[in-house]
C-alpha positions as CSV (number, residue, x, y, z in Angstrom):
1,M,0.0,0.0,0.0
2,I,1.5,3.3,-1.0
3,N,1.6,5.9,1.7
4,I,-0.1,8.7,0.0
5,S,-2.6,11.3,1.6
6,P,-6.0,11.7,-0.1
7,P,-6.3,14.9,-2.1
8,A,-6.5,17.9,0.3
9,P,-9.5,20.2,0.4
10,G,-9.4,22.4,-2.7
11,T,-7.5,19.9,-4.8
12,L,-8.9,19.4,-8.3
13,V,-9.9,15.9,-8.9
14,E,-11.5,13.8,-11.8
15,V,-14.2,11.3,-11.2
16,A,-14.5,8.6,-13.7
17,L,-17.9,7.0,-13.8
18,P,-18.5,3.2,-15.0
19,D,-20.0,4.4,-18.3
20,G,-16.7,6.1,-19.4
21,R,-17.5,9.7,-18.5
22,V,-14.9,11.5,-16.6
23,H,-16.1,14.8,-14.8
24,S,-13.9,17.5,-13.1
25,S,-14.6,18.1,-9.5
26,R,-12.9,19.5,-6.4
27,S,-12.1,17.9,-2.9
28,E,-14.1,19.8,-0.1
29,A,-13.5,17.7,3.0
30,V,-11.5,14.7,4.1
31,A,-12.0,12.3,6.8
32,E,-9.8,9.3,7.0
33,L,-10.7,7.3,3.8
34,E,-13.9,9.3,3.1
35,L,-13.9,12.3,0.7
36,T,-16.5,14.9,0.0
37,I,-16.3,16.5,-3.5
38,T,-18.4,19.0,-5.2
39,A,-20.9,17.5,-7.6
40,P,-18.7,17.1,-10.7
41,A,-18.8,19.9,-13.2
42,G,-20.9,19.1,-16.3
43,A,-22.9,16.4,-14.5
44,G,-25.8,18.8,-13.6
45,D,-28.0,17.6,-16.5
46,I,-27.9,14.1,-15.5
47,E,-29.2,12.2,-12.4
48,P,-26.2,11.4,-10.1
49,P,-25.3,7.6,-9.9
50,G,-26.8,5.8,-7.0
51,P,-25.1,4.9,-3.7
52,G,-22.9,1.9,-4.2
53,T,-21.6,2.9,-7.7
54,V,-18.0,2.2,-8.2
55,L,-15.9,5.2,-9.3
56,E,-12.2,6.1,-9.9
57,L,-10.8,9.2,-8.4
58,R,-7.9,10.9,-10.1
59,W,-5.7,13.8,-8.8
60,T,-2.2,15.0,-9.2
61,G,0.7,15.4,-6.6
62,P,4.4,15.7,-6.5
63,R,4.8,12.1,-7.9
64,G,2.5,12.3,-10.7
65,L,-1.0,11.2,-11.3
66,Y,-2.7,9.5,-8.4
67,T,-5.7,7.1,-8.9
68,A,-7.8,5.3,-6.4
69,P,-10.7,2.9,-6.6
70,A,-13.9,4.4,-4.6
71,V,-17.5,3.9,-4.1
72,L,-20.0,6.6,-4.0
73,T,-21.7,6.5,-0.4
74,G,-24.1,9.6,-0.5
75,V,-25.2,12.6,-2.5
76,S,-26.1,16.1,-0.8
77,D,-28.6,18.5,-2.6
78,G,-27.7,21.5,-0.4
79,R,-26.7,24.8,-1.5
80,I,-23.5,23.5,-2.9
81,K,-24.3,20.0,-4.2
82,S,-21.7,17.4,-3.2
83,W,-20.9,13.8,-3.3
84,T,-19.5,11.6,-0.5
85,V,-17.1,8.9,-1.7
86,Q,-15.2,6.1,0.2
87,A,-11.8,4.9,-1.0
88,T,-11.8,1.2,-1.3
89,G,-8.4,0.2,-2.4
90,E,-4.8,1.0,-3.2
91,V,-3.5,4.5,-4.5
92,R,-1.6,4.2,-7.6
93,V,0.9,6.4,-9.2
94,D,1.1,6.9,-12.8
95,N,4.0,9.1,-14.0
96,R,3.2,8.9,-17.9
97,R,3.0,12.1,-19.7
98,D,-0.3,11.1,-21.1
99,A,-1.9,11.0,-17.8
100,A,-3.4,14.6,-17.6
101,R,-7.0,14.2,-19.3
102,V,-10.2,16.4,-19.0
103,T,-13.6,15.8,-19.9
104,T,-14.9,17.3,-23.1
105,S,-17.5,17.2,-25.9
106,A,-15.4,18.0,-28.8
107,Q,-16.1,16.5,-32.1
108,V,-14.2,13.5,-33.5
109,R,-14.1,11.8,-36.8
110,L,-12.2,8.6,-37.6
111,T,-11.2,7.4,-41.0
112,D,-9.5,4.1,-41.9
113,A,-5.7,4.8,-42.1
114,E,-5.5,2.7,-45.2
115,T,-8.6,3.2,-47.2
116,G,-9.6,6.8,-45.9
117,A,-13.1,5.7,-45.5
118,E,-15.1,7.1,-42.6
119,V,-15.6,4.6,-39.7
120,F,-16.9,6.6,-36.9
121,R,-18.3,10.1,-36.1
122,G,-19.2,11.4,-32.6
123,R,-17.9,13.3,-29.7
124,L,-15.1,12.9,-27.3
125,L,-15.9,12.1,-23.6
126,D,-12.4,12.9,-22.5
127,V,-9.0,13.4,-23.9
128,S,-5.3,13.6,-23.2
129,E,-2.1,13.7,-25.4
130,G,-2.0,9.8,-25.1
131,G,-5.7,9.0,-26.4
132,A,-9.4,9.5,-25.8
133,R,-12.8,8.0,-25.0
134,C,-15.4,9.0,-27.5
135,R,-19.3,8.2,-28.1
136,G,-20.8,8.2,-31.5
137,T,-21.8,6.0,-34.5
138,G,-19.8,3.9,-36.7
139,P,-20.2,0.1,-37.1
140,D,-17.0,-0.2,-39.0
141,A,-14.7,0.7,-36.3
142,T,-13.0,-2.4,-34.7
143,P,-10.4,-3.1,-31.9
144,D,-6.8,-2.7,-33.1
145,Q,-7.8,-0.7,-36.3
146,K,-5.4,1.8,-37.3
147,V,-7.3,5.1,-38.0
148,I,-6.8,9.0,-38.5
149,A,-8.5,10.7,-35.7
150,K,-9.7,14.2,-36.7
151,L,-10.5,16.3,-33.7
152,V,-11.6,19.9,-33.2
153,L,-10.1,21.3,-30.0
154,D,-11.3,25.0,-29.5
155,D,-9.9,26.6,-32.6
156,R,-7.6,23.9,-33.7
157,I,-8.2,20.9,-35.9
158,L,-5.8,18.0,-35.5
159,S,-5.5,15.0,-37.6
160,L,-3.8,12.2,-35.6
161,P,-2.6,8.7,-36.3
162,A,-4.4,6.5,-33.8
163,R,-5.4,2.9,-32.9
164,V,-8.8,1.8,-31.6
165,L,-8.0,0.0,-28.3
166,S,-11.6,-1.1,-27.6
167,A,-15.1,-0.6,-29.1
168,D,-18.3,-1.5,-27.4
169,A,-21.1,-3.0,-29.2
170,P,-23.7,-0.4,-30.5
171,D,-26.8,0.1,-28.3
172,A,-30.4,0.4,-29.5
173,K,-29.7,3.8,-30.9
174,D,-26.6,2.4,-32.8
175,V,-24.3,4.6,-30.5
176,R,-21.2,3.0,-29.1
177,L,-18.1,3.9,-26.9
178,L,-14.7,3.8,-28.3
179,V,-11.2,4.1,-26.7
180,L,-8.4,5.5,-28.7
181,A,-4.6,5.6,-28.3
182,F,-3.0,8.5,-30.3
183,N,0.5,8.5,-31.9
184,A,0.9,12.3,-31.6
185,T,4.0,14.2,-32.5
186,N,5.6,16.6,-30.0
187,A,3.8,19.5,-31.6
188,E,0.4,17.8,-31.7
189,A,0.9,16.7,-28.0
190,A,1.6,20.2,-27.0
191,V,-1.5,21.3,-28.6
192,I,-3.6,18.7,-26.6
193,N,-1.8,19.5,-23.4
194,R,-2.6,23.2,-23.9
195,Y,-6.3,22.4,-24.5
196,V,-6.2,20.2,-21.3
197,L,-4.7,22.9,-19.2
198,Q,-7.1,25.5,-20.3
199,A,-10.1,23.2,-19.7
200,Q,-8.7,22.5,-16.3
201,I,-8.5,26.1,-15.4
202,R,-12.0,26.7,-16.8
203,A,-13.4,23.9,-14.6
204,R,-11.6,25.3,-11.5
205,K,-12.9,28.8,-12.1
206,A,-16.4,27.3,-12.6
207,N,-16.3,25.4,-9.2
208,E,-15.0,28.7,-7.5
209,R,-17.8,30.6,-8.9
210,A,-20.3,27.9,-7.7
211,A,-18.8,27.9,-4.2
212,G,-19.5,31.7,-4.0
C-alpha cells in the first residue's frame, strides 16, 4: 500500500464513472478514507449515480497522477451539491506524460488509415495527449484498427494517427463507446496538453464561482 494522503480540500480531482464519462470536481473535505467532493462539473444535466456505484478518483501530486478506486456513499442537494465517496483500495501512481486528461464534448471523426473511409463520427468524452474516449456512431470501427482521428479542440483541428483500443457493441440507437490511443508528434501533443490545461483552468473557475 502506497503511503499517499488523499487529496487535500481544494484539490482538483477527476471522477471516472462506470460508463466512461470523466468529470472534473474538487475535494471539499477529507475524513480518513472518506472524501466529500463538489458535484462534478458538467454533471448537472444528469441524475447522479446511486449509492454503491464504483468510481475512480484521479488527482495530481508531487509524484504524478494518483488514482484510487472508490464507491459513492451519498449525495447532498444543499446549496452546494456534493458527493461523498469512500476509498476502497490502493492508491496508484502514474507518471506517464499522457496521464492528464479532461472531460470534453469536442467533435471527433475517424477514418481508416489505409482506405480513408469514415468508420466513426461522434464526440469525445475525455482526451489526453495519449488518447481519448469517444461516443458516437460507426459500425466499421473495430479493436486494433489503425485510424486517423480528426479532432476539433477549440480553434484547432488535429489529424492524429491512432489505434482503436476497444469498441463497445452499438446500443439500441447504434451509439457505441470507443477508446483510442494516439500516436501524436511532440507538436500535436503540445496542442492537446494546452487544451487540457485550459479546460482544467475553466473547470476550476467554474467551481470557484459555484462555491460563491
